[in-house]
Each structure stands twice: as C-alpha cells, then as structure tokens.
C-alpha positions as CSV (number, residue, x, y, z in Angstrom):
1,M,-8.3,-17.2,13.8
2,F,-10.0,-14.7,11.6
3,A,-10.1,-11.1,12.7
4,G,-13.5,-9.8,13.9
5,H,-15.1,-6.6,12.8
6,W,-13.3,-4.4,15.4
7,E,-9.9,-5.8,14.6
8,I,-10.4,-5.1,10.9
9,L,-11.6,-1.6,11.7
10,V,-8.5,-1.0,13.8
11,I,-6.2,-2.3,11.0
12,I,-7.9,0.0,8.4
13,L,-7.6,2.9,10.8
14,V,-3.9,2.3,11.4
15,V,-3.2,2.0,7.6
16,A,-5.0,5.2,7.0
17,I,-3.0,7.0,9.7
18,L,0.3,5.6,8.5
19,F,-0.1,6.1,4.7
20,G,-2.7,8.9,4.6
21,A,-6.1,8.7,2.8
22,K,-4.6,9.9,-0.5
23,K,-2.1,7.0,-0.7
24,I,-4.5,4.1,0.0
25,P,-6.0,3.9,-3.5
26,E,-2.5,4.0,-5.0
27,L,-1.4,1.2,-2.6
28,A,-4.5,-0.9,-3.5
29,R,-3.9,-0.4,-7.2
30,S,-0.2,-1.5,-6.9
31,L,-1.3,-4.5,-4.9
32,G,-3.8,-5.4,-7.6
33,K,-1.2,-5.1,-10.3
34,A,1.2,-7.3,-8.3
35,K,-1.5,-9.9,-7.8
36,G,-2.1,-10.0,-11.6
37,E,1.6,-10.3,-12.4
38,F,1.9,-13.1,-9.8
39,K,-1.0,-15.0,-11.3
40,K,0.3,-14.5,-14.8
41,G,3.7,-15.9,-13.7
42,M,2.1,-18.9,-12.1
43,E,0.2,-19.7,-15.3
44,E,3.3,-19.4,-17.4
45,G,5.2,-21.6,-15.0
46,A,2.5,-24.2,-15.1
47,K,2.6,-24.2,-18.9
48,E,6.4,-24.8,-18.8
49,D,6.1,-27.7,-16.4
50,K,3.6,-29.6,-18.6
51,P,5.4,-32.1,-20.8
52,E,4.7,-31.5,-24.5
53,P,3.0,-34.4,-26.3
54,E,5.3,-36.3,-28.7
55,Q,4.5,-35.8,-32.3
56,A,4.6,-38.9,-34.5
C-alpha cells in the first residue's frame, strides 16, 4: 500500500506546482512546528492521566 518512487515523485511535483517552490520550505517548517506542538500536547496529556502517588 506504500507509494512507489514514481508516485512520490508525482506527488512532489504536484505540490511544487500548486504551492510554488518558494512556499514549500515555509509549509515544511509549519508542519514541523505543528508536529512538535502535537507531541508536546500528547506528553502533557499523558502526565495528567497518570494518577499521583499518595503521600503518607
């Protein structure tokens, strides 16, 4: 189900045509930031879900 080399090349070509070569680094940067924020949110959510140990 994974795309082959030609399919990936076509996808990259279509993205370059739609957004222009100057916008691609900007899009990649924003995707990277979004991924980082998502990961940070998942870690914070995992911390909130853990029960705190009871102190005696």
